PLY file of the C-alpha trace (Angstrom):
ply
format ascii 1.0
element vertex 530
property float x
property float y
property float z
element edge 529
property int vertex1
property int vertex2
end_header
59.90 20.00 -66.23
61.75 22.00 -68.42
63.79 24.96 -68.85
65.37 26.79 -65.32
63.95 24.70 -62.59
63.04 26.61 -60.00
60.19 26.50 -56.71
59.59 28.81 -53.68
60.95 25.61 -51.21
62.53 22.74 -52.38
62.32 19.75 -50.30
65.53 17.78 -50.62
64.23 14.06 -49.71
61.05 11.80 -49.93
60.35 10.10 -47.09
57.74 10.68 -44.25
59.75 13.98 -43.35
60.14 15.10 -46.48
56.74 14.82 -47.65
54.85 16.03 -44.50
57.04 18.94 -45.39
55.68 19.72 -48.45
52.67 19.13 -47.52
52.78 21.85 -45.00
54.40 24.37 -47.05
51.73 24.03 -50.13
48.96 24.21 -47.26
50.64 27.88 -46.68
50.65 28.71 -50.27
54.15 28.01 -51.81
54.85 26.01 -54.79
56.15 23.39 -53.85
59.18 20.98 -55.14
60.51 17.57 -53.79
63.38 16.06 -55.20
64.65 12.18 -54.05
67.77 10.24 -55.27
65.34 7.55 -55.62
61.72 7.17 -56.44
60.52 8.00 -52.83
59.62 6.41 -49.44
63.33 6.24 -48.34
63.37 4.65 -44.69
59.57 5.28 -43.91
58.40 2.64 -46.33
60.32 -0.42 -45.75
59.48 0.82 -41.69
57.13 -1.02 -39.40
54.55 2.35 -40.12
54.20 2.99 -36.56
53.43 6.93 -35.47
53.61 7.47 -31.69
50.82 9.04 -30.57
48.68 9.80 -27.14
46.96 12.26 -25.37
43.61 10.99 -26.42
43.48 10.79 -29.65
40.39 8.73 -31.63
42.01 5.16 -32.10
43.11 5.39 -28.00
39.60 6.34 -27.26
38.04 3.30 -29.64
39.89 0.77 -27.61
38.85 2.08 -24.62
42.33 3.71 -23.52
42.45 6.88 -21.23
45.40 9.06 -21.50
46.56 12.56 -21.80
48.74 14.84 -22.13
50.35 14.81 -19.08
50.89 11.52 -19.26
52.55 11.50 -22.71
54.74 14.56 -21.88
55.72 12.93 -18.52
57.03 9.39 -20.40
58.14 11.55 -22.88
60.65 13.99 -20.85
62.57 10.44 -19.23
63.35 9.15 -22.90
64.37 12.23 -24.43
65.92 14.12 -21.64
66.86 17.47 -22.89
67.42 16.79 -25.75
64.80 19.27 -26.83
63.24 21.94 -24.56
60.32 21.25 -22.36
58.03 23.78 -24.53
58.98 21.84 -27.47
58.22 18.40 -26.25
55.17 19.85 -24.64
54.22 21.25 -28.06
54.60 17.84 -29.58
52.68 16.14 -26.84
49.59 18.97 -27.23
49.74 18.38 -30.90
49.53 14.59 -31.19
46.34 14.24 -31.39
45.80 16.53 -34.34
48.57 15.68 -35.62
46.60 11.94 -36.04
43.69 13.58 -37.44
45.92 15.35 -39.86
47.28 12.17 -41.54
44.45 10.71 -41.27
42.91 13.67 -43.32
45.89 12.81 -46.17
44.28 9.71 -46.36
46.81 7.53 -43.93
44.77 5.07 -42.28
44.61 4.33 -38.80
42.85 1.86 -36.22
41.50 1.25 -32.13
42.72 -2.01 -32.67
44.18 -2.72 -29.34
46.91 -5.46 -28.67
46.25 -7.54 -25.82
50.13 -8.36 -25.23
53.22 -6.35 -24.36
55.09 -6.52 -28.07
58.08 -4.99 -30.37
55.12 -5.25 -33.35
51.27 -6.54 -33.03
50.32 -9.00 -35.70
48.20 -8.64 -38.71
45.19 -7.70 -36.25
46.01 -5.27 -34.20
47.41 -1.56 -34.59
47.45 0.14 -31.17
50.14 -1.03 -29.36
52.98 -0.22 -25.89
55.66 0.64 -28.18
57.55 1.93 -26.00
58.86 0.89 -21.59
55.68 2.83 -20.90
54.62 0.22 -18.63
57.77 -1.17 -17.13
59.75 -0.48 -14.03
60.21 3.69 -13.17
58.37 4.74 -16.11
54.81 3.81 -15.08
55.77 5.26 -11.39
56.35 8.52 -12.91
53.54 8.28 -15.65
49.83 6.08 -16.09
50.94 3.54 -18.77
49.24 4.09 -21.90
49.99 2.29 -25.54
50.91 5.20 -28.11
51.91 2.88 -31.40
49.74 4.33 -33.84
50.58 1.58 -36.42
49.40 2.68 -39.56
46.49 0.09 -41.41
48.29 -3.03 -43.70
49.20 -6.41 -43.56
53.27 -7.03 -42.66
55.46 -3.97 -41.87
53.12 -0.83 -42.44
55.40 1.38 -43.93
53.61 2.28 -47.27
50.66 1.75 -46.10
51.73 4.82 -44.33
54.07 6.72 -47.10
51.67 5.92 -50.18
48.64 8.39 -49.62
51.37 10.81 -47.98
52.90 10.26 -51.55
49.81 10.70 -53.36
49.03 14.07 -51.62
52.01 14.89 -52.43
51.97 14.92 -55.95
48.56 17.00 -55.80
49.95 19.40 -54.29
53.62 19.83 -55.66
55.80 18.48 -58.51
58.02 15.79 -57.67
61.39 14.58 -59.50
62.62 11.54 -58.59
65.84 10.23 -59.87
67.77 13.28 -58.76
70.76 13.69 -56.42
71.92 16.84 -54.38
75.19 17.70 -54.90
76.00 21.06 -53.14
73.67 23.75 -52.06
73.79 27.56 -53.16
74.26 30.58 -51.22
74.82 34.41 -52.23
77.67 36.49 -50.84
76.15 36.24 -47.03
75.87 32.76 -46.26
71.60 32.74 -47.18
71.09 29.52 -49.27
69.36 30.96 -53.10
68.98 27.01 -54.49
71.49 23.58 -55.14
73.21 21.92 -57.71
71.77 18.49 -58.82
71.97 15.69 -61.09
69.04 13.99 -62.62
67.78 11.04 -64.82
65.10 13.37 -65.38
65.80 13.34 -69.83
67.96 9.54 -69.09
66.74 7.03 -71.35
63.59 5.40 -70.42
65.08 1.48 -70.11
67.70 3.89 -68.19
65.44 5.44 -65.67
63.14 2.10 -64.75
66.66 0.23 -64.65
67.51 2.97 -62.41
63.92 2.65 -59.57
63.91 -1.24 -59.67
67.84 -1.55 -58.56
66.52 1.31 -56.11
63.53 -0.69 -54.82
65.88 -3.65 -54.31
68.39 -2.76 -52.61
65.59 -0.74 -49.95
64.02 -4.39 -50.15
65.04 -6.97 -49.79
68.84 -5.25 -49.80
68.01 -4.00 -46.11
68.53 -7.77 -45.28
71.17 -8.58 -47.86
74.26 -6.57 -47.32
76.08 -7.82 -50.01
73.10 -7.78 -52.04
72.91 -4.04 -50.91
76.64 -3.16 -52.07
76.00 -4.95 -55.76
72.63 -3.21 -56.75
74.23 0.16 -55.38
77.25 -0.02 -57.47
74.64 -0.75 -60.39
72.73 2.25 -59.53
75.43 4.67 -59.03
77.15 3.56 -62.97
73.81 4.64 -64.15
73.53 7.70 -62.80
77.63 8.33 -63.45
76.42 7.83 -67.39
72.96 9.71 -67.81
72.37 12.21 -65.16
72.99 15.85 -66.25
73.42 18.34 -64.15
70.81 21.00 -62.93
70.43 24.44 -61.02
67.64 24.34 -59.01
66.67 28.63 -57.80
64.78 28.27 -54.46
64.32 30.70 -51.90
63.77 28.19 -48.54
65.30 24.60 -49.30
64.42 22.02 -46.57
67.15 18.97 -45.98
64.98 15.26 -45.24
67.36 13.46 -46.80
67.40 10.36 -43.90
70.07 9.81 -41.26
73.58 8.10 -42.10
72.89 4.66 -41.15
74.39 3.59 -44.52
77.82 5.34 -43.90
80.34 3.22 -42.80
83.12 5.81 -42.15
80.90 7.87 -40.57
79.32 5.28 -38.24
82.67 3.44 -37.57
84.13 7.73 -36.28
80.93 8.49 -34.15
79.25 5.69 -33.04
82.16 2.56 -33.22
80.43 0.06 -30.63
77.65 0.37 -32.68
78.14 -2.16 -35.96
77.10 -5.46 -36.77
73.77 -4.84 -37.26
70.97 -4.14 -39.88
70.95 -1.07 -41.19
67.62 0.15 -40.64
67.36 2.56 -43.52
68.05 2.86 -47.72
71.51 3.69 -49.53
70.17 7.38 -49.05
70.80 7.04 -45.49
74.29 7.90 -46.18
74.55 11.17 -44.34
74.10 13.40 -48.14
71.54 15.48 -46.61
73.54 16.11 -43.41
76.74 16.70 -44.76
74.97 19.31 -46.96
74.11 21.48 -44.52
77.27 21.19 -42.56
79.00 22.28 -45.81
76.84 25.30 -45.50
77.96 26.41 -41.98
75.18 24.22 -40.20
76.01 22.49 -36.67
76.10 19.19 -35.66
74.71 17.01 -32.15
74.02 13.98 -31.16
75.84 12.60 -33.86
77.14 9.70 -31.63
73.49 8.25 -30.53
71.98 5.07 -32.86
69.60 3.12 -32.16
70.26 -0.74 -31.59
67.28 -2.95 -31.45
67.56 -6.24 -29.27
63.62 -7.11 -28.74
63.01 -9.95 -26.39
59.73 -10.22 -27.71
57.42 -11.82 -29.47
56.81 -14.60 -27.72
55.68 -12.43 -24.55
56.53 -15.45 -22.31
59.91 -14.39 -22.51
59.72 -10.98 -20.94
59.48 -13.55 -18.32
62.65 -14.79 -18.14
66.45 -13.52 -16.96
68.54 -11.69 -19.62
72.11 -12.27 -17.80
75.28 -11.38 -19.39
78.59 -13.90 -19.64
79.19 -13.27 -15.58
75.43 -14.59 -14.75
74.79 -11.15 -14.29
71.43 -9.68 -14.95
71.37 -6.63 -17.31
68.05 -4.93 -17.27
64.67 -5.18 -16.50
63.37 -7.23 -19.53
60.79 -5.50 -19.83
62.51 -2.61 -21.37
62.26 -1.84 -24.98
64.13 -2.88 -26.95
65.81 0.05 -27.89
67.18 0.40 -24.48
68.28 -3.23 -24.00
69.87 -2.67 -27.30
72.01 0.61 -25.78
72.52 -1.89 -22.49
74.05 -4.84 -24.07
76.04 -3.30 -26.47
77.64 -0.23 -23.62
78.22 -2.24 -21.22
78.02 -6.09 -21.63
80.28 -5.97 -25.12
76.47 -6.98 -26.78
76.66 -10.33 -25.47
73.41 -11.79 -23.42
71.72 -14.53 -22.83
67.50 -14.71 -21.40
67.46 -17.48 -18.87
63.88 -19.19 -19.01
62.16 -22.72 -17.16
60.04 -25.30 -19.38
56.39 -23.60 -18.46
57.92 -20.12 -20.51
59.46 -22.35 -23.38
56.18 -24.00 -23.99
54.22 -20.82 -23.62
56.25 -19.29 -26.24
55.90 -22.03 -28.19
52.43 -21.53 -28.11
52.36 -18.05 -28.60
50.66 -16.48 -32.56
49.62 -13.87 -33.88
52.83 -13.45 -35.00
54.58 -11.68 -37.86
56.14 -13.96 -40.86
59.48 -12.41 -39.60
59.06 -12.78 -35.71
57.76 -16.63 -36.13
61.20 -16.92 -37.73
62.67 -16.05 -35.21
60.94 -17.39 -32.57
61.89 -20.83 -34.42
65.97 -19.44 -34.39
66.16 -17.97 -30.68
64.07 -22.17 -29.67
66.68 -24.14 -31.70
69.67 -23.33 -32.88
69.97 -20.22 -30.39
69.35 -22.11 -27.33
71.40 -24.45 -25.31
69.27 -26.53 -21.89
70.07 -28.33 -18.81
69.08 -30.09 -15.72
70.15 -27.88 -13.77
71.03 -24.04 -13.36
74.31 -24.67 -13.42
74.44 -27.19 -16.15
72.92 -25.04 -17.86
75.72 -21.88 -17.42
78.65 -24.49 -18.11
76.86 -25.04 -21.64
76.26 -21.56 -22.48
79.78 -20.41 -21.65
78.70 -18.07 -18.35
79.83 -18.00 -14.49
77.30 -21.18 -13.21
77.91 -19.15 -9.39
77.03 -15.92 -10.71
73.99 -16.90 -12.71
72.45 -19.04 -9.33
73.04 -15.90 -7.88
70.64 -13.96 -9.88
68.44 -16.47 -9.81
68.59 -16.47 -6.03
67.83 -12.58 -6.31
65.34 -12.70 -8.86
63.03 -14.46 -6.75
62.95 -11.32 -4.30
59.89 -8.95 -3.93
60.17 -6.33 -5.58
62.19 -7.47 -8.53
65.94 -6.54 -8.26
65.70 -4.12 -11.99
62.07 -3.42 -11.37
60.33 -5.41 -13.60
57.09 -4.57 -12.61
54.85 -7.71 -10.86
52.82 -8.06 -14.24
55.62 -9.23 -16.14
57.73 -11.31 -13.22
57.71 -15.60 -13.14
59.10 -17.00 -10.52
61.72 -19.38 -11.81
59.93 -22.73 -12.10
61.81 -26.57 -12.80
63.99 -27.65 -14.95
64.82 -28.22 -17.80
66.28 -24.95 -18.25
67.09 -23.14 -21.28
70.11 -20.06 -22.41
68.73 -18.60 -25.48
71.57 -16.23 -26.93
70.31 -12.95 -27.98
73.58 -11.94 -28.41
74.23 -8.70 -30.52
76.03 -10.16 -34.02
75.80 -10.34 -37.76
72.89 -12.06 -38.07
70.01 -12.59 -40.78
68.41 -14.76 -38.85
68.22 -12.32 -35.38
69.29 -9.23 -36.71
69.59 -6.37 -34.53
68.31 -3.35 -36.22
69.95 0.20 -35.82
69.40 3.43 -36.73
71.09 7.12 -36.55
69.46 10.14 -34.36
71.72 12.99 -34.55
72.09 15.43 -36.92
71.94 19.19 -37.86
71.33 21.50 -34.69
67.67 23.20 -35.98
65.89 26.52 -34.23
62.87 24.78 -32.64
60.31 26.88 -33.27
61.13 26.56 -37.25
62.92 24.01 -37.87
65.84 26.86 -39.64
69.66 24.98 -39.37
71.44 26.90 -36.58
75.67 27.37 -37.36
77.88 26.74 -34.45
77.08 30.62 -33.50
73.69 29.68 -32.91
72.00 31.88 -35.81
69.70 30.42 -38.12
71.44 29.55 -41.99
68.48 32.16 -43.98
66.76 29.82 -46.44
67.90 26.49 -44.83
65.75 23.99 -42.80
65.85 20.23 -42.22
64.03 17.82 -40.90
63.31 14.31 -39.98
66.47 11.90 -39.20
69.15 14.93 -41.14
68.24 16.97 -38.41
68.03 16.51 -34.15
64.61 15.88 -32.56
63.14 14.33 -29.80
64.07 10.94 -30.75
67.80 12.13 -31.33
68.88 10.54 -27.57
66.49 8.18 -26.32
63.96 6.29 -29.32
61.10 3.96 -28.94
58.97 2.91 -31.31
57.48 5.04 -33.60
58.88 8.07 -31.84
60.96 8.54 -35.59
58.05 9.16 -37.38
56.11 11.01 -34.70
59.47 13.69 -34.94
59.20 12.93 -38.75
55.46 14.04 -38.81
55.94 17.12 -36.51
59.48 18.74 -37.43
57.94 18.21 -41.69
55.40 20.33 -40.77
56.97 22.87 -38.53
59.54 23.20 -41.24
57.31 23.48 -44.24
55.35 25.52 -42.23
57.25 28.42 -41.39
59.29 28.97 -44.73
55.91 28.80 -46.58
54.90 31.32 -43.86
57.83 33.63 -44.06
57.60 33.52 -47.77
54.10 34.75 -48.06
54.66 37.62 -45.05
57.18 38.68 -47.09
55.62 38.40 -50.49
52.81 40.30 -49.06
55.06 43.20 -47.65
56.83 43.75 -50.86
53.34 44.30 -52.38
52.54 47.22 -49.54
55.38 49.30 -50.94
0 1
1 2
2 3
3 4
4 5
5 6
6 7
7 8
8 9
9 10
10 11
11 12
12 13
13 14
14 15
15 16
16 17
17 18
18 19
19 20
20 21
21 22
22 23
23 24
24 25
25 26
26 27
27 28
28 29
29 30
30 31
31 32
32 33
33 34
34 35
35 36
36 37
37 38
38 39
39 40
40 41
41 42
42 43
43 44
44 45
45 46
46 47
47 48
48 49
49 50
50 51
51 52
52 53
53 54
54 55
55 56
56 57
57 58
58 59
59 60
60 61
61 62
62 63
63 64
64 65
65 66
66 67
67 68
68 69
69 70
70 71
71 72
72 73
73 74
74 75
75 76
76 77
77 78
78 79
79 80
80 81
81 82
82 83
83 84
84 85
85 86
86 87
87 88
88 89
89 90
90 91
91 92
92 93
93 94
94 95
95 96
96 97
97 98
98 99
99 100
100 101
101 102
102 103
103 104
104 105
105 106
106 107
107 108
108 109
109 110
110 111
111 112
112 113
113 114
114 115
115 116
116 117
117 118
118 119
119 120
120 121
121 122
122 123
123 124
124 125
125 126
126 127
127 128
128 129
129 130
130 131
131 132
132 133
133 134
134 135
135 136
136 137
137 138
138 139
139 140
140 141
141 142
142 143
143 144
144 145
145 146
146 147
147 148
148 149
149 150
150 151
151 152
152 153
153 154
154 155
155 156
156 157
157 158
158 159
159 160
160 161
161 162
162 163
163 164
164 165
165 166
166 167
167 168
168 169
169 170
170 171
171 172
172 173
173 174
174 175
175 176
176 177
177 178
178 179
179 180
180 181
181 182
182 183
183 184
184 185
185 186
186 187
187 188
188 189
189 190
190 191
191 192
192 193
193 194
194 195
195 196
196 197
197 198
198 199
199 200
200 201
201 202
202 203
203 204
204 205
205 206
206 207
207 208
208 209
209 210
210 211
211 212
212 213
213 214
214 215
215 216
216 217
217 218
218 219
219 220
220 221
221 222
222 223
223 224
224 225
225 226
226 227
227 228
228 229
229 230
230 231
231 232
232 233
233 234
234 235
235 236
236 237
237 238
238 239
239 240
240 241
241 242
242 243
243 244
244 245
245 246
246 247
247 248
248 249
249 250
250 251
251 252
252 253
253 254
254 255
255 256
256 257
257 258
258 259
259 260
260 261
261 262
262 263
263 264
264 265
265 266
266 267
267 268
268 269
269 270
270 271
271 272
272 273
273 274
274 275
275 276
276 277
277 278
278 279
279 280
280 281
281 282
282 283
283 284
284 285
285 286
286 287
287 288
288 289
289 290
290 291
291 292
292 293
293 294
294 295
295 296
296 297
297 298
298 299
299 300
300 301
301 302
302 303
303 304
304 305
305 306
306 307
307 308
308 309
309 310
310 311
311 312
312 313
313 314
314 315
315 316
316 317
317 318
318 319
319 320
320 321
321 322
322 323
323 324
324 325
325 326
326 327
327 328
328 329
329 330
330 331
331 332
332 333
333 334
334 335
335 336
336 337
337 338
338 339
339 340
340 341
341 342
342 343
343 344
344 345
345 346
346 347
347 348
348 349
349 350
350 351
351 352
352 353
353 354
354 355
355 356
356 357
357 358
358 359
359 360
360 361
361 362
362 363
363 364
364 365
365 366
366 367
367 368
368 369
369 370
370 371
371 372
372 373
373 374
374 375
375 376
376 377
377 378
378 379
379 380
380 381
381 382
382 383
383 384
384 385
385 386
386 387
387 388
388 389
389 390
390 391
391 392
392 393
393 394
394 395
395 396
396 397
397 398
398 399
399 400
400 401
401 402
402 403
403 404
404 405
405 406
406 407
407 408
408 409
409 410
410 411
411 412
412 413
413 414
414 415
415 416
416 417
417 418
418 419
419 420
420 421
421 422
422 423
423 424
424 425
425 426
426 427
427 428
428 429
429 430
430 431
431 432
432 433
433 434
434 435
435 436
436 437
437 438
438 439
439 440
440 441
441 442
442 443
443 444
444 445
445 446
446 447
447 448
448 449
449 450
450 451
451 452
452 453
453 454
454 455
455 456
456 457
457 458
458 459
459 460
460 461
461 462
462 463
463 464
464 465
465 466
466 467
467 468
468 469
469 470
470 471
471 472
472 473
473 474
474 475
475 476
476 477
477 478
478 479
479 480
480 481
481 482
482 483
483 484
484 485
485 486
486 487
487 488
488 489
489 490
490 491
491 492
492 493
493 494
494 495
495 496
496 497
497 498
498 499
499 500
500 501
501 502
502 503
503 504
504 505
505 506
506 507
507 508
508 509
509 510
510 511
511 512
512 513
513 514
514 515
515 516
516 517
517 518
518 519
519 520
520 521
521 522
522 523
523 524
524 525
525 526
526 527
527 528
528 529
């Protein structure tokens, strides 16, 4: 790529949303250029690779699961609230089956092997599971529960299994310019976005580009687990960019911002969601809010910036669902069968992040016996059962050893014996506390490599729900500017369950790419007529 750079559609950010936007724009006939500060993948490549889908997908049918669009919609209406319109949420649900087929058409592998237990993430034998609170309390009263977590087929965390085929499909249909950082958008006098200014390592020495790529990969993983290492690597990455990157101007008829959220921007998290600190930043260094800031400087409005998903999973092992989650006063926190983000939000916003899980000897024995865990889940279980646990021969004794109120815990245990469960936990997850010794497992949210609390931001630029165009404070579209994924407000921006962010990346990315490509095609047709 030499000389002036131009394209019909420029996509800034090459994760799931960017890849889907690029493919949709190319399918609509546009000439597409994709930019990424690193080498692509973003938070998608280090994620679990789970796409939330339902309404009767092929994988659900293969597993013998009955599901409907109405049931999926009813459940998500409770989770999503009014963050998107009923029409948009209905369109997402109605298009769910086709979305999975579209991903499969681009090489993403899925499988209908149903996980038999409720878990935060299945082992390597299962790729369809209950990835939210569908089977919990009040939710199952509203809609028939169904497993809708479609995990891309691949060992370990499956983010790469999802992104790799999408990236290959993009490279067949569009141009990709990696190691390129967008600095600002270019706008005409009436505010129309006509391109952007970026700095790129395109013409840097080969060794510098290789080192930049390797350091970026290490920063993403394993750097995600070791903040000090990530910080060090990012300083080296920035130094390479400052020395070798050169400024380029790229002309475009449309720009789609898909650069992720802002969990890696400590100042923004401190400003917008001060309670959500001390967790594992579920993203890469590119999740620094740069895409949101580009849109904001162009006049875009933002919303839901205070919404953060913090995951405190109580499973696996699935035996832990029979326990009682209590605060330092010994009081019950939540229905333990709820999705981990709901548990995390409850602990952080109402209990200072402190929580303990009360278990009896039977539940401990069952927890130790459970197999089919991912390696990180096995290590976390070992940690919780050893260093994270205190025991006692009575409720009062174990409470005192954990530093929580014995009387409050005794009252909670007595209340939990009632039918129905006072928190609404379904009977198939409930367990009547048996014989001692009793255990209190510390599941508090704090900085911890052994038992981290992953967090990601959910808010972003406000977009038109029919097109993905970025809206200004006056709710009028900014011509030529779109946003998708976690750079934009979307279906999961009020409440998150596993797979809903990636599903929204696919949904919103395709929406923006398709609209931008079709709009340009129609403009060209009209110009040819005259």
